[in-house]
ROKOLLO-674899 format. One record per atom (N, C-alpha, C): residue in one letter; x, y, z. Coordinates in steps of 0.2 Angstrom, whole numbers, plus 5000, padded with zeros to 4 digits. Atoms other than C-alpha are relative to their C-alpha. Last residue first. Example, Ala and Ser with C-alpha at 12.3 -4.5 7.8 and 13.67 -1.06 7.14 Angstrom:
2
s499649944999
s506849955036
s499650055003
a500449945000
a506249785039
a500450065000
***
This chain:
232
n500350024998
n484250614851
n500249945001
i499650045004
i485650734855
i499449955002
k500650015007
k485150904860
k500149954995
c499950035005
c486650944872
c499749994993
s499649915001
s486051014889
s500449994993
e500349974998
e484550874888
e500550074997
k500849985005
k485250754878
k499850045004
l499749975007
l486750754891
l499350024993
l499849945000
l485850764906
l500550034993
a500849955000
a484550624903
a500550085000
l500150015006
l485950494895
l499450105001
l499749975002
l486950524913
l499850014990
a499749934996
a485550494922
a500450024997
r500849935004
r484750344909
r500150065005
k500250015005
k486450244911
k499850065000
m499649975001
m486850264931
m499750044991
v500049914997
v485150204932
v500250044997
a500850005005
a485350034920
a499850074999
k499849985004
k487050014929
k499750064996
s499649944999
s486349994945
s500250034995
g500349954997
g485249874939
g500050064999
v500149985009
v486649774929
v499350055001
i499549975004
i487449784946
i499850024991
s499650054999
s485849724958
s500550044993
h499950035009
h484749864962
h500849955000
g500150095002
g484449834983
g500050014992
q500449965000
q484650034991
q499749914996
v500550004994
v486050004995
v499549974998
r500150094997
r486749954979
r499649975006
l500550025005
l485950134970
l500149925004
y500549964997
y486850234988
y499449964994
e500350034995
e488250144984
e499150005004
w499950075001
w488350184966
w499949985005
s500750025003
s487850354968
s500049955000
n500449964992
n489350404983
n499349984994
w500050074995
w490450294970
w499350025003
s499849984995
s490050454955
s499949945007
c499550065003
c489550434938
c500250015005
v500450045000
v487850544944
v500149944997
l500550004992
l488950674953
l499649924998
d499850014992
d490050684940
d499549965006
l499950075004
l488750724925
l500749945005
a500450025002
a488350864937
a499949934996
s499750034992
s490150924941
s499449955001
i499750045002
i490250944918
i500249935011
f500050055002
f488951044920
f500449945001
s500850054996
s489051144934
s500249944996
e499950034993
e491051154928
e499349985003
k499550085003
k490351204910
k500349965009
d499750034995
d489251354917
d500549944998
t499249935000
t488551444899
t500349955008
e499949984997
e487751254893
e500650065002
i500349934997
i487051244878
i500150035008
s500449974996
s488451114877
s499650074999
s500449965002
s489551104864
s499249995001
e499649925005
e491151074873
e499350054997
i499849954993
i490250944886
i500050104993
e500650004998
e489650814872
e499950075004
l500149965009
l491450844857
l499350025008
q499849955001
q492150794877
q499650074996
f500649935004
f491250694883
f500150025000
v500750105004
v492550514884
v499250054999
k499650015003
k493950674895
k499549944989
e500049955003
e492650764903
e500349984995
i500450005002
i492350604909
i499950074997
q499950025010
q493950534910
q499550004998
e499849995003
e494450684924
e499849974992
k500449975006
k492850674932
k500550024995
a500450014999
a493850494938
a499450074995
l499750035006
l495450574938
l499349944998
s499649965004
s495050674954
s499750014991
y500449975004
y493650584961
y500550044996
f500550045007
f495150464964
f499650044998
l499650065005
l496650564971
l499249984992
d500249945002
d495150654983
d500549994993
r501250005000
r494850484990
r500050104996
s500450035005
s496750474990
s499350014998
r499549965006
r497450624998
r499749954996
r500549965001
r495750565012
r500450034992
i500550005003
i496750405015
i499650054996
e499950075006
e498250465018
e499350004995
q500049965008
q497650625027
q500049944996
s499449995003
s496850495042
s499950054992
h499449974994
h495850535057
h500549954996
p500049924998
p494150575044
p500950015006
e499549915004
e494750455033
e499950045005
i499249975000
i494850275042
i500050065000
a499749994991
a493150235046
a500450025000
l500749965001
l492450265024
l500350015011
a499549955000
a494250185020
a499450045002
a499649994994
a493050005026
a500750084999
r500850024993
r491750045014
r500450025007
r500249974996
r493050115001
r499549985002
v499550004996
v494049924999
v499850125003
p500050024993
p492149854999
p500850025003
t500950004994
t491449974987
t500249995005
l499849964993
l493149974974
l499850025007
a499550024996
a492749834964
a500250035004
e500550084997
e490649884960
e500849955004
l500249954994
l491450064956
l499749935004
i499649995000
i492549974940
i500150045007
r499550054995
r491449874937
r500450035006
g500350044994
g490050014935
g500549965002
r500149974993
r491250124927
r499949985004
q499050004997
q492050004912
q499950055007
d499650084999
d490149954907
d500450015006
i500550024996
i489350154909
i500449935002
f500049954996
f490850204898
f499949995007
m499450015000
m490650094886
m500250005005
e500350034996
e488750134885
e501049955001
v500449974993
v489150314886
v499749904998
r499749984993
r490550284873
r499750025002
e499450064998
e489550164860
e500250065003
h500550054997
h487750284861
h500749975001
f500149964994
f489150464856
f499649925004
s501049935000
s489650394842
s500149995010
l500550055002
l491550314840
l499450025002
i500050025006
i493150414837
i499249964998
s500349945004
s493250464851
s499850004997
p500249945008
p494050324857
p499750055002
i500549995003
i493950244876
i499950044994
e500049975003
e495650164883
e499050014996
e500150025010
e495350054895
e499750064999
v500249965009
v495150064913
v500550004995
m500950065000
m495349904928
m499750074993
s499850055007
s497349934927
s499350004998
l499949945007
l497050124934
l500149944996
t500449995004
t496250014950
t500050034994
r500850035003
r497149924953
r499650004994
e499950025008
e498650044952
e499849954998
l500149965007
l497650144963
l500249964996
q500949985001
q497150034977
q499950004994
r500450115003
r499049974978
r499450014995
e499750035008
e499450174980
e499949954999
a500949965004
a497950184994
a500450014993
v500450045001
v499050025002
v499450044996
a499950045002
a500550095005
a499549974995
r500049965006
r499650285010
r500449934995
h500249985002
h498950185024
h500150004992
l500350065001
l500250085031
l499450034993
s499450045004
s501550225032
s499449964996
e500149975003
e500050325043
e500249974993
l500550015006
l499650175051
l500450064995
d500549974999
d501750185058
d499349984998
v499949984995
v503250095055
v499350025003
f500349965000
f502749995041
f499850045007
h500049965007
h503749875035
h499850035000
q499450025002
q504349775054
q499950054992
f499749944994
f502649785061
f500450004998
v500549965004
v502049655045
v500350075004
s499849965008
s503549585046
s499750045003
r499249954993
r503349545068
r499950054992
e500349914997
e501649455062
e500450055002
s499849984994
s502849345051
s499650075004
v499549994992
v502449285037
v499850045006
g499550055000
g501349215021
g500450035005
a499649985007
a500449375015
a500649935002
r500250005007
r498749275021
r500850034998
v500550085002
v499149235039
v500250014988
a499650034997
a500149415041
a499949914997
i499249955007
i498949505037
i500549965002
q500350025007
q497649395048
q500450014995
r499850045000
r498749435062
r499749934992
a499149975003
a499049615059
a499949934997
t499449974996
t497149625061
t500449964999
p499650044999
p495749635046
p500749995005
s499450014996
s494649775047
s500149945002
l499949935000
l493349775033
l500750015004
d499949954993
d493349605031
d500350055001
g500349974997
g492449575015
g500050005010
e500250064999
e493349495003
e499549995004
v500350025006
v493949634995
v499449965004
i500649935000
i494349695011
i499749984998
l500550014996
l495549545014
l499650045002
d500650074997
d496049544998
d499650005005
l500749975008
l496749725000
l499649955000
l500349974998
l497849675017
l499350014993
a500450034995
a498449535007
a499450005005
d500650045006
d498849634993
d499749975005
i500649935004
i499849765004
i499549964999
i500449984996
i500949615015
i499250044998
s500650074999
s501249514999
s499750025007
l500450045005
l501949674992
l499549985003
r500349954996
r502949725010
r499150014991
t500550014997
t503649535005
t499650085003
r500550045000
r504149584989
r499649955009
t500349975005
t505149744992
t499349975000
a500449944996
a506049665006
a499450044996
r500350034997
r506549514994
r499550075004
e500550045004
e507049624982
e499749965004
q500449945001
q508049764996
q499449954996
r500650004994
r508749585002
r499550075000
g500650075001
g509349514984
g499550035008
d500549995006
d510049704980
d499649965001
i500349964998
i511049704998
i499450024994
l500650014992
l511649544995
l499550055001
n500350035001
n512349594977
n499349955006
s500549975004
s513149724982
s499449965001
k500149984998
k514249634995
k499350064997
d500350034998
d514649524980
d499650035009
t500350085003
t515249604969
t499449985009
e500749995003
e515949714984
e499449994998
t500450024994
t516949564988
t499250074999
s500350084998
s517449534970
s499750025005
n500350025004
n518149694967
n499549955002
e500649934996
e519149694984
e499450004995
q500550004993
q519549534976
q499850025005
g500650065003
g520149574960
g499750025006
q500549925000
q521049764969
q499549934998
k500649934992
k521649634980
k500150024997
r500550044995
r522449524962
r499850015006
l500850045003
l522749664953
l500049955003
e500649965001
e523949714968
e499549994997
t500249984998
t524849564964
t499550045005
i500550095002
i525049534946
i499750015009
k500549975000
k525949734950
k499549945002
g500049944998
g527249684963
g499050014999
s500550044997
s527549514951
s499850055009
l500350025002
l528049644939
l499549965005
e500349955001
e529249744950
e499049944997
s500549984996
s529949584954
s499650055000
e500550035000
e530249524940
e499750025006
e500850005002
e530749684933
e499849955003
f500349954997
f532249674945
f498950034998
d500250024995
d532849514943
d499650075002
s500250075000
s532749544926
s499749975009
k500649975001
k533949734930
k499249944997
y500249944995
y535049634942
y499550054998
d500550044994
d535349504927
d499650055005
l500750015006
l535749634914
l499549945006
d501049974999
d536749694928
d499350014994
m500649964992
m537649584931
m499550024999
***
């Protein structure tokens, strides 16, 4: 009798544990489903957001410096409402576009080995800088109209200028360090100026071709470096 009671009790307890485990499994499964649903929504939202940003940049690069929300939506394959849902204000859109443009620009930058000769480094640098500045031109032109009213656009501009200057210092570090210039910072700024987007834009507006603009930029860069570094 006692044995039967104990057996009934153990079966009852085991049944309760099984029920509890099943309940926990269902709850865990539900939580997993919810988590997957949230992750899926976030992934779709990220894709949509990126498609809007890329659509805007692509339209600008193609020549439309001030595309409408409808044009952006059509290019991105989303509703016009989505454009406003993903960006609460203009500054948030400016920030996202600036960050995306910086990604695109940095993807074009290739390492220029310091072991190369001076003239090899100059050739690689001018070719790369010209390609980047030409690709950047439509976006930079569009940004000029917004710049006075957007802190994010100005921040992006300053960051690009800083990175461009750092590249010159890195590529021509040997020449800069061995130059006869006592004011190194002024010398670096001069190098930076002749290789800047502003200089490139001036040349292109004046009617110089891409090849011609690269040639002028190379000539100015070589003149500065050869004069100060006694290079033949």
